N, C-alpha and C positions, 0 to 999 in steps of 0.2 A: 170411252173404254177402249183399250187396245184390242188387236185381233186375237190375243190369247185369252179372251174372256173365259172360254170353257175350261181351259187348263187351269186358270187362276181359281176357278170355282170348283175344281175337282176335289173330291173328298167330302163335298157338302151332302148332308143328309136330306133326303127328299121330304121327310116329315116336317111340315110347317113352312117350307120354303115358299109355297104358293101364297100362303096367307100373308106373309110379311112383304112379298114382292121382290126380295133380294136375298140370296143365300148369305151374303155378307151381313145383312141386318139380322138374319136368324142367328148367325155366329155371335154377334154383339149381344143379342137378347139372351142367348144360352149362357154366355159368360156371366152376364149380370145376374142371372138367376142361380148361379152355382153357389153352393155353401162355402166353397173355397174363396169366393169373392166376398161373401158376407163376413167371413172370419177376419178379413183385413181391417175391420173396424176395431178389432182388439189387438192389432199388431203395431208396434212402435214405428214411428217415422224417424224420430231422433231420440226423444225422451218419452218413456211410458208415462201417460197421465193418470194411470189407474190410482184412484183414491186420493189424488192430489188436488182435485178441483180445478185443474188447469184445462183451458180450452186450447188444445194443440192439434195439429194435423196428425192423422194416423194414416196407415197405408191405404185405407179405403178412400178417404177424402183426397189424398194425394193422387190416387189413380183416377178419380173423377175429374180432377183438375187437369191431369195430363191428357185425358180424353178430350176435354174441352179445347185445350190448346192445339192438340194434334188435328182435330177436325178443322179448326180455323186455318192451320198451315196447309192442310190438304186442299181445302177449297181455294186458297190463295194461289198455290202453285199450279193447280189445275187450270185456273184462268190465265195465268201469266206465262206458264212454261209447258202448256199442254203437249205440243208435238215432241219435245225432248222427253217429257215424262212418259208418254206413250211408248216411245222407242225403248225406254228402260224397263218397261213392264207394267206401267200404269200406276195410278194412285187414286183409289176410291176412298172417299171420306168415311164410309161405313167400315172399311177394312182397318183404317188407322185408328178409328175410335174403338173397335173391338180389340185390336192389339194393345192399345193403351190401357184398357180395362183389365187385360190379362197379364200385363207385363210384370206385375209384382205378386202374382198368385203364389209364387214359390218362396216368398220372403218368410223366414222362420221367426219365432218369437224374438223380440229385442232387436229387430232390424239388422243392420250391417254387423253389429257386434255378434249376434247370434249366428250369422252367416260365417264369420271368420272362425268361431269356435267349432261349429259343426264341420267345417271343412278340415280343420286340423284333426279333430277326433276321427272323422271318417278315414282320413289318410293314414294317420299314425296308430290309432287304436284298432280300427275295424278293417284295415288293409284294403280299403276301397280306393283303387288307383285314381278313379275319377273324383274322389272326394265329394265335396258339396259345393254347389254354386246356385244362388237364388234364381238366375235366369234359366239355367238348365232345369231347375226344379219346376219353374213355371211351365216350361215346355213339356216336362214329364207329366204334370198335372193335366194339361189340356189334351194330351195325346194318349195317356195311359191310365192314370190313377182315378181321375174324376169319372164317375159313372152316370152323369146326368145328361149325357147325349143319348141318341137313339140306338147306338151300337153297344157292343159288349164292353168296350173300354174307351176312355176319352170322351171328348165332347163332339166328335164328328165334324170338326171345323174344316173350312175350305183350305186349299193350298195357300191362297193369298194371305189369309189371316195367320195360318201357322208360320208362314215365312216371315210375316211382319212382326211376329213375336221374337224372332231370332236376332236379338241385338248384337250378339257376337257369333256369327254363323260358322262356327267350327266346334270340334270336340276339344276336350282338354289335351288329349294326346293324339297324334297320328293323322287326323283328318281335318282339312284336306292335306294333300302332299304336293308341294312343301307346306309344312305346318308353320303358322305364324310365330310360334314361340322360338323358332330357330332363326328368325329374320334379324338382320342387323338393325333395321328400323321396323319393328312390328306394328300392326294396326293398334289402335287404342284398345287396351285390355288384352292384347294378344301375347304380351311378353310373360315370362315366368314370374312366380311369386318372388318378392324381394328376398335375396339370400338363399333361395332354393332353386338352383339352376336347372334341375331335372324335374321340376314340378309340372311341366307343360304350361299351358296358358293360364294365367291367373283368372281371367274371365272367359267364359265360354257358354254356349247355349244348349248343349245336348250332351247327356251321358252316352256311353257306349250302347246302353239299352235302347236309346231312342235315335240312334244314328241313322237308321233307315228312314225314319220319319223326317229327319232333317233333309236328307237327300231328296226325298219325294216332294217335300214342300217347296224346295228351291228350284226343282227341275224346270218349271215353266218360265223362269226369269233369266233374262240375258245380262246377268251381272257377274263380275269376277268372283272367284272363290272366296276371297276375304271380304268382299263388299256386301253391305246390307242391301236388301231391296229398297226401292224408293219409299215404300210404305213403312218398312222397319226404320229407315233413317228419319222419317217424319216423327214416328213414335219416340225415337231416341232423342231427337232435338227437343220435342215437347217436354220430355222428362227433364232434360237439362234446364229448360226455362222455368218449369214449375218448381224444381228444386232450388234454383237460384233465388227465386222471389219469395216463395211461401215459407221456407225455413227461416229466412230473415224476419218475416212478419211475425212468426210464432214467438221468437225470442225477444222481439221488441215488446210484444203483448205481455209477456211474463216478467219483463224487467231485467232479463239476463244480458241482453245486448245493450251496453251502455255507450252513450255518445262519447264520453271522454277518451276511453281506450281506443275506439275505432278512429276518432279524430286525430289522436296523437300518432297512430301508425300511418295513416294516409298523409297527413301533413308533414310528418317526419320524412317520408319518402319524397314528397314533392319539393321540400326545401333542400334536399341533399344535392350536392354537386356530383358530377360524374367522377369515378364510379359511385354507385349507390352505397348507402350505409351498410356497415358490416356488423354493427351492434346498436342496440337501443331502438327507439321508434323508427320505423321504416325498414328495418333490416329484414324482417320476415317477408314483407312485400317485395323487397329486392330479390330475395331468394326465389320467390314465385316468378318474377320477371325473367330471371336467368333460366329457370326450368322451361318456361314457355319458349324463350328464344332458342334454346337448344333442341327441344323436341318438336316444335311446331313452326318451323321456319316457313312452311307453306302459307301461313296466314299472319304470323307474328310481325308486329311493327312497333318500334320504339315510340313513335308518335301516337299510334293508336292506343298503346298501353297507357301512356301519360294522359291522353284524353279520357280514357276509361276511368282512371283514378280520379280525375277531376270531376267527371260526371257523377260518379258514385259518392264522392265527398259532398257535392252540392245537393244531390237529391236524397241521399240517405243520412249522412252526418248532419248537414245543415238543414235538412228538411225533416224527414220522418223521425229521426232520433232526437231532434232538438227539443221536443216536448214529450215528457214521459207519458206512456200509455196509462190512462186512468179509468178506462172503461166507459167513458162518456161517449155520446153520439158524435161529438167532434173528433174524438180520438179514433173511433171506428171509421168515420168518414176519411180521415187522413190515411189510414191503412188501406181502405178500399181504393182510394185514388192513386196511391203509390203502386198498388198491385195492377190496377187497370192501365196506368200509364206505362209501366215497365213491360207488361205483357204485350201491349200494342206496339211498343218500340221494338221489342225483340222479334215478334212475329213479322213485323214489317220489314225486317232486315234479312229474311230468309232468301236463300238463292239456291238454284239447281245447278249442279256441276256434272256435266256429261262424262268427264274423265277426271274424277277426283284423285288427289294424292293418297298414299297408303293410310295416312292417319286422319283422313276425312271421309265423308260419305257423299252420296249423290245429292243429298239435301243438307245444307249447312247454314249456319249463321253468317251474316255479313261480317266483314272485318271489324268494324266498330263494335257490333253487338257481341261478337265472339270474345273480345277483350273485356267487355263489360260483364259478361257472365263469369268469366274467370275471376274478376275482382270481387264480384258479389259472393261467389263461392268461397273465396279466400276469407272474406269477412266472417262468414258462418263457421268455417273450419278453425280459424285462428281464435275467435272470441267466444265460441260456443263449444265446439268439439274438443278443444284442448284445455278446457277448464278442469281443475283438479277434482271438484266435487262430482263432475260427470264421470271422470275416470274411476273414482271409487264406486259410484253407482253401477257402472258397467262391469266392474270386477265382480260384484255380487251377482249380476245377471249371468256372467260367464260361469260362475259356480253352479247356478241353477241348471244351465244347459249341460254342463259336464256331468253333474249328478244324475240328470235324467237319462242321458245316453248310457252311462255306466249301469244304472239300476235296471233299465229295460233290457240291456244286452245280457246282464247276469240272469235275469228272469228267463230269457230265451234259453240260456245255457243250461238251466235246470232241466229242460226237457231233452237236451241233446243226447243223453245216455240212452233214452228210450227210442231214439231213431226217428222220432216224429215231433214236429213242432207242438202238436196238440198235447204232448206228454207234459209240457210245462204247466204246473198247476194254476188254474184260474186265469190263464192268459187272456188279455183283452181280445175280443173277437176281431176288432179291426187290425190289431197288430198281427194276429194269426193270418188274416187275409193278405196283409201286405207281405208277409214272409212267403206265402204260397205264390203270390204274384211274382215276386222277385226270383223265386226258385225257378219258375218256368222261364223267365227271361235269361237267367244265367245258364240254365241248362241248354237253351238254344245257342248261346254264345260259346258254350263248351263244345257243342257239335261243330261249330265253325272254327274251332281251334283258337278262339280269342282268349278264353280262360281255361284252366285245367278242370277236368271233371271233379277232381277231389276238392276243389275250392268252392263248388257251387253252394253247398249248405252254409258255409261261413259267410260267403258274399251275400247270400240272400238274407241271412239274419242281420248282417250289418246294414244293408241298404234299407231293410224294413224299419229298423230302429231310426235311421235318419229320416225316412219318409214320415214316420209317426211323429217324431219330435217336431219336424218342420211344419206339420199341419196344425200345431197348437197355437192358441193366442198367448199373449204374455201372461194373462191371469191364469189360464189353464196350465201353463208350464209350472208356475209357482205352486198352484194347488196340487198338481200331480206329484211333484217332488215331495211335498208334505205327506201325501198319502204313502208314497213308496218308501219313505224314511221313517214312518210311524209318528210323524209330528202333528198330523191333522187330528183335530178334535171334532171335525164335522164330516163323519163318514159318508153320509148319504148325499151330501152336496159336493164335497171335494172329489169323492170317488167318481162323480159323473164325468170328470175329465178323462177317465179311461174309456 
């Protein structure tokens, strides 16, 4: 451990630390015991399996896999790059495991689709300038909303773990200055939303209400303002690895990822002469290649990209997908071997960069592995996420989220004339509490001149609705909308979602 051990452990609660032997292990255990962590079992990774009989990853299983990979990376770089890592602030396996378990706590119902809808509604309907972002919501949960730590708010985590959760260590607007959204070449996630130039950063890890927590968590670490800590970079890289491998596995299992389509695309690109194909098989892969070459010239290589396509074709198309998944022990073994082989290869390529370029981090995949992850992600996006039936399914999920936000906000408005939130008839106690919590936060921001005093009530109601909806599982979201629209015939069961 580096000389900043005490600063890294600052913020740790004394309760239980002696029993576990490490404040970072206490953090990990406290996150794992949180109800916000348990709810991830009911939150979509890509497709909600509720009622479909499908064995698919959810946010809980994904988080466990990220934690496993993150710990393996931390142990590896600690052995191979110890002095450099210590110079950058240290890398404790318990810290990265805790951060990996916490990184998706803020994911709303229906995964990234729910995240996009909540962000749009928060900004456009509820006038919340920060909008919604899953990473910022995770940080809000561990520092403010979750009450399962020993203090009055949050989990009482150490500075190291709080900093390691900060995947995008900036606010949507303004902090730090200069802000990444205004950079000609912003860090990954730091640019504005497509087509919305004044939106601030598309990805960020703290709302204005938690900005002080972000500053305090990162204070002990000698990293640049836009750079992740080493432990955050390990968590982020592990997330990429798990996503690239396990989502491909899922859709092979359920028969969605078909060999013929993937083979045609990859082979179509390989057969093309320079320049690459502009239409037909291989064209989408060529568009990916051009984007990578333009944005990530710090690592991109034509030869490495071609080698990555060849490896993915050999191991995925001609390997795993060559035999349809039938649930047999042989099929399960093939999936397990594919996963283990790729995880080992990707983790084995990790490197530590003492002075990374703006679009990289202190911990990064090797050149070959970086291109391979890009191609694996492409396969998932092209042949799963862009399927028409998934688009129609997600349209229905967007309707659920939109309906919930509207119904709950209208319910809060019922009590506005009385001057108190409690005047709204039958308001769910948790929603009431979230309004009062947000009211105190925005009142403090008003005193600092960040927001206008006249806006405090409206902002508090809007943030509380977003917090409330984001804390639901997929099934709870659907059941609650049925209750609020009078469609539910199961009063005493569906109403429990409140």
